[in-house]
Structures are given as structure tokens and as C-alpha cells.
N, C-alpha and C positions, 0 to 999 in steps of 0.2 A: 304587898308592901306601900306603906301610906305613902303621899308626897309630905315632900319636904316642906317645912311650914311656911316659907316665903313664898315658894311656888303656889303652895294652895291656898294662899291669902290672895294673890294676884288671879289664880283661874277663879274664885270667888267673885271677885270681881268684875272680871272679863264676862263670866258666864252670868251672873246677876244683871249686867248692863245688856246683855245680850236679849236675853229673856223679857226683860222690862220693854226693851224695843220692839219684839217681835210681833206682838197684837196690840193693834190702836185701842186705847183706853174706853169706846165706846164698845167693844167685844170683848171686854175681860170678865164679864158675868157672865160669859157663856164659854169661852175658850184662853188656856192660858199656858206658856210654855214655861217649862220648869227642869233642873237638873237634880243630880243628886251625884255626890261624891263618893265613891268605894272605893279605897285602897289608893293604888296609883289611876285609877280611870274615872271620867267624870262621863255618866249618860243623862242625855238630853231627850226631854217628854215632851208631846203635847197631851193637854188634859181638856176634855170637855165635860159640860155637865151632863149627867146620865138623864133619859130620858123617864126610868121608871122611877128615878129619886132624884127629883132636881137639887136637893142640897148636898148630892155627891159628886164626885167626878170620877171619869175612867180617863185611863191614860194608855197612848202607845208610846213605844221607844222611837225615837227619831234618830239618833246618831249617837255614838261612844267615841268619845277620845282618851287615848291609851298615852299615859307618859310611860316612857322608855327610860331609864335613869343611867344606864349605862351609855346611851346616846346622847342623855339630855335633850330629849324631843320627844313633839306629841307625834301620835300618828290620828287617823279618821277612819272610823271603820261604821259601817252601814248596817240594819239587822236583814239578815237573811232566814234566820227559823225563830221559834220561839226564846232559844237560849244561847242563839249562834249568831254572830257576827262575822263579817267578811271586810279587809282592809279595802278601802277606797283609794283605788290608784292614781285618780285621777290629781290628786293633792297629795305630794310626798311628806314625809317628815318633817318636821319642824319645832322650833321651840316658840314660833311665834302662832299665838290661839286665833288671832284676830285672821291671818292668813287661810286657818283652817275654815273658820266659821264662816268667811267668804265662797271660800270653795263650797261650803256645805248649804248657802243661799243660789250661789251658781250654778249646780249641778244640772248639767247638760242630760245627764241619764235618769234624772227623778229616781235615785236611790233613797232619797232621804222626805222630802217632804209631797206626799201623792195625794 
């Protein structure tokens, strides 16, 4: 299911702002944080220059935010396997993406940024 248009635009702005502020400008030629919206979820990636090809980037999944339309809320998930995610229990579902992004950064369990 696709995100409603207004919610998608709001999420795009919030994630773009987050990604832009995550890496200091002096390191952006080596590392970046990006996101991809797919249906009703947003996946956050950390990308780095590959050693074998300096013009190429390789990425790893950091977090996934899933919108639940029946609850009108977002939930935060962390990667556990190649294509698997687990619900992050330290931050409950909310409509406030800023709250979930803050939980991502505050993560005392190191489930995301390793």
C-alpha cells in the first residue's frame, strides 16, 4: 500500500532533513545517509565509497519505518538478517517521525548505528 500523498511529502521532508544533518559536510564525499520509500515503508541507509571503485557506493540498511494506516502511526524496525526486520520495542508506534528518529539516534542497545 502506498503512503497517502500528504503523509509521503511530509515524510520525504523529514527524512531529507535528517539525512542532510547526519553527516558533516567534510565527510560527505566518503559517507552519506539516504532513504528510500517503498509502499508504506521508509528504509534508511548508510552508504560509503567502495575501496575497489572510488566512484561507486555501497550501502547497508540502518532502520526501517513502517506506516500502519489502520492505526495512523509509524513504527521503527531494525535489521536482523538479510531481508528481515524486527520491531524496535524501545520506541512505541507514533505519528511523530521526529520522535522515532530521535529514538534511532538515542538507541542504548546499538541496534542501528554499529
